[in-house]
C-alpha positions as a Python dict, from the first residue, in 0.01 Angstrom:
ca = {
    (1, 'M'): (0, 0, 0),
    (2, 'I'): (138, -112, -336),
    (3, 'L'): (66, -479, -410),
    (4, 'M'): (168, -701, -703),
    (5, 'K'): (-165, -624, -874),
    (6, 'D'): (-55, -258, -884),
    (7, 'I'): (272, -331, -1067),
    (8, 'T'): (260, -239, -1436),
    (9, 'R'): (348, -543, -1648),
    (10, 'D'): (563, -577, -1959),
    (11, 'G'): (356, -487, -2263),
    (12, 'N'): (203, -175, -2106),
    (13, 'P'): (316, 128, -2315),
    (14, 'V'): (408, 333, -2003),
    (15, 'L'): (712, 104, -1958),
    (16, 'R'): (847, 204, -2300),
    (17, 'K'): (800, 581, -2265),
    (18, 'T'): (1062, 832, -2154),
    (19, 'A'): (931, 954, -1819),
    (20, 'Q'): (870, 1323, -1748),
    (21, 'K'): (1097, 1521, -1516),
    (22, 'V'): (959, 1574, -1167),
    (23, 'S'): (910, 1938, -1065),
    (24, 'F'): (976, 2088, -724),
    (25, 'P'): (848, 2142, -467),
    (26, 'L'): (711, 1789, -478),
    (27, 'S'): (334, 1761, -497),
    (28, 'D'): (156, 1563, -225),
    (29, 'D'): (96, 1291, -487),
    (30, 'D'): (470, 1267, -563),
    (31, 'K'): (560, 1255, -192),
    (32, 'K'): (307, 974, -143),
    (33, 'L'): (436, 791, -451),
    (34, 'A'): (797, 802, -322),
    (35, 'K'): (689, 679, 22),
    (36, 'D'): (466, 404, -122),
    (37, 'M'): (740, 275, -355),
    (38, 'M'): (992, 256, -68),
    (39, 'T'): (733, 87, 154),
    (40, 'Y'): (677, -175, -115),
    (41, 'L'): (1051, -251, -122),
    (42, 'E'): (1070, -271, 258),
    (43, 'N'): (765, -499, 273),
    (44, 'S'): (886, -717, -15),
    (45, 'Q'): (1215, -780, 169),
    (46, 'D'): (1039, -878, 494),
    (47, 'P'): (964, -1252, 461),
    (48, 'E'): (650, -1244, 677),
    (49, 'I'): (492, -937, 513),
    (50, 'A'): (593, -1056, 165),
    (51, 'K'): (432, -1395, 223),
    (52, 'K'): (116, -1247, 372),
    (53, 'H'): (64, -1008, 76),
    (54, 'Q'): (226, -1234, -189),
    (55, 'L'): (487, -972, -281),
    (56, 'R'): (780, -1052, -508),
    (57, 'A'): (1102, -930, -350),
    (58, 'G'): (1242, -615, -506),
    (59, 'V'): (1545, -391, -460),
    (60, 'G'): (1422, -113, -687),
    (61, 'L'): (1092, 24, -809),
    (62, 'A'): (1052, 300, -1067),
    (63, 'A'): (742, 519, -1101),
    (64, 'P'): (656, 382, -1451),
    (65, 'Q'): (629, 38, -1288),
    (66, 'V'): (325, 166, -1098),
    (67, 'G'): (183, 345, -1402),
    (68, 'V'): (327, 692, -1334),
    (69, 'S'): (548, 827, -1613),
    (70, 'E'): (776, 1037, -1392),
    (71, 'Q'): (1151, 1029, -1328),
    (72, 'M'): (1141, 884, -979),
    (73, 'A'): (1263, 550, -842),
    (74, 'A'): (1300, 398, -497),
    (75, 'V'): (1607, 183, -430),
    (76, 'L'): (1665, -43, -129),
    (77, 'V'): (1973, -265, -155),
    (78, 'P'): (2010, -477, 159),
    (79, 'S'): (2343, -569, 312),
    (80, 'N'): (2447, -934, 324),
    (81, 'D'): (2452, -888, 701),
    (82, 'P'): (2087, -876, 819),
    (83, 'E'): (2190, -664, 1121),
    (84, 'A'): (2366, -400, 910),
    (85, 'E'): (2216, -92, 748),
    (86, 'P'): (2118, -131, 380),
    (87, 'L'): (2396, -74, 126),
    (88, 'L'): (2171, 184, -39),
    (89, 'K'): (1831, 324, 58),
    (90, 'T'): (1717, 628, -137),
    (91, 'V'): (1464, 779, -371),
    (92, 'L'): (1621, 896, -696),
    (93, 'I'): (1442, 1193, -854),
    (94, 'N'): (1539, 1310, -1204),
    (95, 'P'): (1851, 1087, -1199),
    (96, 'V'): (2120, 1111, -1466),
    (97, 'I'): (2436, 902, -1495),
    (98, 'I'): (2708, 1166, -1534),
    (99, 'S'): (3009, 934, -1546),
    (100, 'H'): (3082, 563, -1555),
    (101, 'S'): (3366, 315, -1560),
    (102, 'V'): (3498, 155, -1876),
    (103, 'K'): (3481, -180, -1696),
    (104, 'D'): (3149, -360, -1715),
    (105, 'A'): (2974, -575, -1457),
    (106, 'A'): (2689, -825, -1468),
    (107, 'L'): (2499, -1031, -1214),
    (108, 'A'): (2590, -1401, -1226),
    (109, 'E'): (2223, -1504, -1212),
    (110, 'G'): (2109, -1237, -1458),
    (111, 'E'): (1847, -975, -1374),
    (112, 'G'): (1479, -991, -1297),
    (113, 'C'): (1211, -727, -1282),
    (114, 'L'): (882, -688, -1098),
    (115, 'S'): (725, -581, -1430),
    (116, 'V'): (852, -887, -1622),
    (117, 'D'): (678, -1207, -1520),
    (118, 'K'): (887, -1448, -1723),
    (119, 'D'): (1246, -1554, -1658),
    (120, 'I'): (1474, -1419, -1931),
    (121, 'P'): (1815, -1586, -1906),
    (122, 'G'): (2136, -1409, -2001),
    (123, 'Y'): (2392, -1163, -1875),
    (124, 'V'): (2289, -797, -1859),
    (125, 'P'): (2609, -594, -1910),
    (126, 'R'): (2618, -273, -1708),
    (127, 'H'): (2884, -27, -1595),
    (128, 'D'): (3066, -148, -1282),
    (129, 'R'): (3096, 204, -1139),
    (130, 'I'): (2871, 503, -1195),
    (131, 'T'): (2819, 854, -1066),
    (132, 'I'): (2458, 969, -1057),
    (133, 'R'): (2336, 1326, -1026),
    (134, 'C'): (1980, 1344, -897),
    (135, 'Q'): (1758, 1534, -657),
    (136, 'D'): (1646, 1434, -311),
    (137, 'M'): (1294, 1478, -174),
    (138, 'D'): (1365, 1846, -99),
    (139, 'G'): (1493, 1914, -451),
    (140, 'K'): (1856, 1939, -342),
    (141, 'I'): (2099, 1814, -608),
    (142, 'I'): (2306, 1521, -485),
    (143, 'K'): (2574, 1301, -639),
    (144, 'L'): (2601, 931, -568),
    (145, 'K'): (2913, 728, -650),
    (146, 'L'): (2819, 361, -672),
    (147, 'K'): (2986, 36, -767),
    (148, 'D'): (2899, -330, -813),
    (149, 'Y'): (2547, -439, -711),
    (150, 'P'): (2411, -97, -601),
    (151, 'A'): (2535, 50, -932),
    (152, 'I'): (2360, -226, -1128),
    (153, 'V'): (2033, -175, -938),
    (154, 'C'): (2036, 201, -1007),
    (155, 'Q'): (2114, 151, -1377),
    (156, 'H'): (1820, -91, -1399),
    (157, 'E'): (1587, 168, -1240),
    (158, 'I'): (1719, 459, -1450),
    (159, 'D'): (1658, 243, -1758),
    (160, 'H'): (1292, 222, -1654),
    (161, 'L'): (1275, 603, -1664),
    (162, 'N'): (1401, 592, -2022),
    (163, 'G'): (1169, 321, -2152),
    (164, 'I'): (1434, 46, -2145),
    (165, 'L'): (1387, -300, -1992),
    (166, 'F'): (1674, -517, -1867),
    (167, 'Y'): (1639, -778, -2141),
    (168, 'D'): (1705, -512, -2406),
    (169, 'H'): (2073, -535, -2298),
    (170, 'I'): (2102, -915, -2333),
    (171, 'D'): (2293, -1032, -2642),
    (172, 'K'): (2020, -1219, -2833),
    (173, 'K'): (2263, -1449, -3018),
    (174, 'N'): (2498, -1517, -2723),
    (175, 'P'): (2309, -1441, -2400),
    (176, 'F'): (2587, -1580, -2177),
    (177, 'T'): (2880, -1405, -2345),
    (178, 'L'): (3048, -1105, -2182),
    (179, 'K'): (3330, -874, -2282),
    (180, 'E'): (3671, -965, -2143),
    (181, 'N'): (3738, -832, -1790),
    (182, 'T'): (3369, -793, -1706),
    (183, 'V'): (3312, -822, -1331),
    (184, 'V'): (3062, -1101, -1260),
    (185, 'I'): (2883, -1034, -931),
    (186, 'E'): (2765, -1341, -739),
}
């Protein structure tokens, strides 16, 4: 089980490297990594388990965040309705953004990251809509069309695979300035 002590923190060089492509068929280690990353997200979103193991809540976890420089990330975006299925629950392997909207989006409260322990205020401009091409656990190529919050979460995780952290996108001089017509997601 992945715990907070297993999360690679900002300053570790693995977070700034471009991760290696994952080859198929998946090795047993890669299958376990995918399962463990998704389990962390599930546990971190369960209040009782999270409290017991002192887990910070997460909606995405990329392999470099657990010290593995591979192009794999788990994403679990819950619905606002606790009874509903998650908005997005998947493992992205070798993901690439193949198209995106001109319109930007940003989270009203900014972004956080399990690998970044300090609060870094400011808007993180992202594309409001994206299409991702990636592989599933069997190596099959899939396309995902995403918008709003799920799109932002996936861009954050794909950034991790390219050595980019969320605060790299924040305007250093004007952290709370956005382009006109940017969608601000509450």
